[in-house]
C-alpha positions in Angstrom: 99.5 146.2 83.4 97.7 148.4 80.9 94.8 146.8 79.1 96.1 147.2 75.6 99.5 145.7 76.6 97.7 142.7 78.2 95.6 142.3 75.0 98.8 142.3 72.9 100.4 139.6 75.1 97.3 137.5 75.0 97.3 137.6 71.2 100.9 136.6 71.1 100.3 133.7 73.4 97.3 132.6 71.3 99.5 132.6 68.2 102.2 130.4 69.7 100.5 128.1 72.2 99.6 125.4 69.6 103.0 125.7 67.8 105.2 122.7 68.9 108.3 124.9 68.5 107.3 127.3 71.3 107.6 126.4 74.9 107.0 129.6 76.8 106.5 133.4 76.7 108.2 135.5 79.3 107.2 139.2 79.5 109.9 141.7 80.6 110.9 145.3 79.9 109.1 148.3 81.2 105.8 146.4 81.4 107.3 143.9 83.8 108.9 146.6 85.8 105.7 148.6 86.1 107.0 151.7 84.4 105.4 151.3 80.9 104.0 154.3 79.1 100.8 154.1 77.0 102.9 153.7 73.9 105.6 151.4 75.3 106.5 148.3 73.3 106.1 144.8 74.7 109.5 143.1 75.5 109.5 139.3 75.6 111.7 136.2 75.8 110.2 133.5 73.6 111.4 130.1 74.7 111.6 127.6 71.8 112.8 124.0 71.4 116.5 123.3 70.9 115.8 122.2 67.3 113.9 125.4 66.5 116.6 127.4 68.1 119.3 125.7 66.0 117.4 126.5 62.9 116.9 130.1 63.8 120.5 130.5 64.9 121.8 129.1 61.6 119.8 131.8 59.8 120.7 134.6 62.2 117.1 135.0 63.1 117.0 134.9 66.9 115.2 138.3 67.1 111.4 138.5 67.2 109.4 141.5 66.0 105.6 141.9 65.4 103.3 144.9 65.0 100.2 142.9 64.2 99.3 142.1 67.8 99.4 145.7 69.1 96.4 147.9 68.3 97.7 151.1 69.9 99.7 153.8 68.2 103.4 153.0 67.9 102.9 149.6 69.5 104.9 146.5 68.7 106.3 143.3 70.3 110.0 142.6 70.2 112.0 139.9 71.9 114.6 137.2 71.8 114.3 133.6 70.8 116.0 131.4 73.5 116.4 127.8 74.5 115.1 126.5 77.8 118.7 126.0 78.9 119.2 129.8 78.4 116.8 130.5 81.3 118.6 128.1 83.6 122.0 129.4 82.6 120.9 133.0 83.2 119.9 132.1 86.7 123.2 130.4 87.4 125.7 132.6 85.6 124.0 135.3 83.6 125.6 138.6 83.0 124.3 141.5 85.0 122.4 143.1 82.0 120.8 139.8 81.3 119.8 139.4 84.9 118.5 142.9 85.0 116.4 142.3 81.9 114.4 139.8 83.9 113.5 142.2 86.7 109.8 141.8 87.4 109.4 139.3 84.6 106.3 137.2 84.5 105.6 134.0 82.7 102.6 134.6 80.4 102.6 131.1 79.1 104.6 127.9 79.6 104.9 124.2 78.8 108.0 124.0 81.1 107.3 122.8 84.7 108.8 125.1 87.3 109.8 127.9 84.9 108.4 130.6 87.2 110.7 129.6 90.0 113.7 129.7 87.6 112.8 133.1 86.3 112.5 134.5 89.9 116.1 133.5 90.5 117.5 135.4 87.6 117.3 139.1 88.6 119.5 138.6 91.7 122.8 140.3 92.3 125.6 137.7 91.8 127.3 138.0 95.2 129.9 135.4 94.3 131.4 137.8 91.7 131.3 140.9 93.8 134.8 141.3 95.3 136.6 140.2 92.2 134.4 142.6 90.1 135.1 145.5 92.4 138.9 145.0 92.1 138.7 144.4 88.3 136.6 147.6 87.9 139.0 149.5 90.1 141.9 148.4 87.9 140.1 149.9 84.9 139.5 153.2 86.8 143.2 153.5 87.8 144.6 152.8 84.4 142.1 154.8 82.3 142.2 157.7 84.9 145.9 157.7 85.8 147.5 156.7 82.5 145.5 156.6 79.3 143.4 159.8 79.8 146.3 162.0 80.9 148.5 160.6 78.1 145.8 161.3 75.5 145.6 164.9 76.8 149.4 165.3 76.5 149.4 163.8 73.0 146.3 165.6 71.7 144.7 162.3 70.9 141.0 163.2 71.0 139.7 159.6 70.2 141.8 158.1 73.0 140.7 160.8 75.4 137.0 160.3 74.7 137.4 156.5 75.0 139.4 156.7 78.3 137.0 159.3 79.8 134.0 157.1 78.9 135.6 154.0 80.4 136.6 155.8 83.5 133.0 156.9 84.1 131.7 153.5 83.2 133.9 151.5 85.6 133.7 154.1 88.4 129.9 153.8 88.0 130.1 150.0 87.9 132.0 150.2 91.2 129.2 152.2 92.8 126.6 149.7 91.6 128.6 146.7 92.8 129.4 148.4 96.2 125.6 148.8 96.6 124.9 145.3 95.3 122.8 146.7 92.4 122.7 145.1 89.0 124.2 146.9 86.0 121.2 147.4 83.7 122.8 148.5 80.4 124.8 151.6 79.2 121.6 153.5 78.5 120.3 153.2 82.0 123.6 153.4 83.9 123.3 157.0 85.0 119.7 156.5 86.3 120.8 153.5 88.3 123.8 155.3 89.8 121.6 158.2 90.7 119.5 156.0 93.1 122.5 154.2 94.6 122.3 155.0 98.3 126.0 154.8 99.2 128.6 156.6 97.0 131.1 159.4 97.2 129.7 162.9 97.7 129.1 164.6 94.4 129.8 161.5 92.3 127.3 162.1 89.6 128.6 165.7 89.1 132.2 164.5 89.0 131.3 161.9 86.4 129.3 164.4 84.3 132.2 166.9 84.3 134.6 164.2 83.0 132.3 163.4 80.2 131.6 167.0 79.3 135.2 168.3 79.5 137.8 165.7 80.5 140.6 167.8 81.9 143.4 166.4 84.0 141.9 168.0 87.2 138.5 166.6 86.6 139.8 163.2 85.8 142.0 163.2 88.9 139.0 164.4 91.0 136.9 161.4 89.9 139.7 158.9 90.5 140.4 160.3 93.9 136.7 160.2 94.9 136.6 156.5 94.1 140.0 155.7 95.6 139.3 157.5 98.9 135.8 156.1 99.3 137.0 152.8 100.7 139.8 150.3 100.5 139.3 148.2 97.4 142.0 145.6 98.3 144.3 146.1 95.3 147.3 148.4 94.7 148.4 150.1 91.5 150.9 147.3 90.6 148.2 144.7 90.9 145.8 146.9 89.0 148.3 147.0 86.0 148.5 143.2 86.1 144.7 142.9 86.2 144.3 145.4 83.3 146.7 143.4 81.1 144.9 140.1 81.8 141.5 141.6 81.2 142.1 144.0 78.3 145.2 142.7 76.5 145.2 139.0 77.1 141.4 138.4 76.8 142.0 136.1 73.8 144.0 133.4 75.7 141.1 131.4 77.2 138.3 132.5 74.9 137.8 134.0 71.4 138.8 137.7 71.4 135.9 140.2 72.0 134.6 141.8 68.9 136.5 145.1 69.4 139.8 143.1 69.3 139.2 140.8 66.4 
């Protein structure tokens, strides 16, 4: 860790350690992963009491930002205010981006016994979800690649074509990561993660980039075929259509609809 980053973290800890609302400071981001630049910001999870969390949530103030503790150009601390139960839940059932966000994380300060061990359990690939995820992702690849994208081309629907092409690349890439038991980091870092995946179809990144740059029927078919022929994913096209309906069209039945469908 660079000296000026450590000094910023120490100042943050000094500012919260005597505050009864604050229970722990967990450092993540590029600093935790060992890839921080000189001007990198400091990413943290601030663990607060349930009562403090309820107050912050009611005011929509669960985001932390501070420039005062960083004395280097462009420096700042940003992070998320979470309850102690959030950390436990992340270890048990956290999403892949949440798990990935804890990669290399270190506890800089804590009043919570055993927090370090819980944090270590978070950035672990969720093996129990792997086979179902592979099939669910494949359903997305088949429908966006075989139906929605070609239909958008035929109809001249530029929005639907861009949406279908992006989702085809997203879920084909998610399949590569899951196949290699690698966590999905976030959309911004998806390509970089796929690039280091050891086992994938030949030329996968080139095929994906071509679909994004100019999604023709031939390019779309080439990417779908590369995924389909790579291995047996355990689901046929009819089953894929059923999965797609459940995931994309009926996602409101057992939970509130996602924001894009409200």
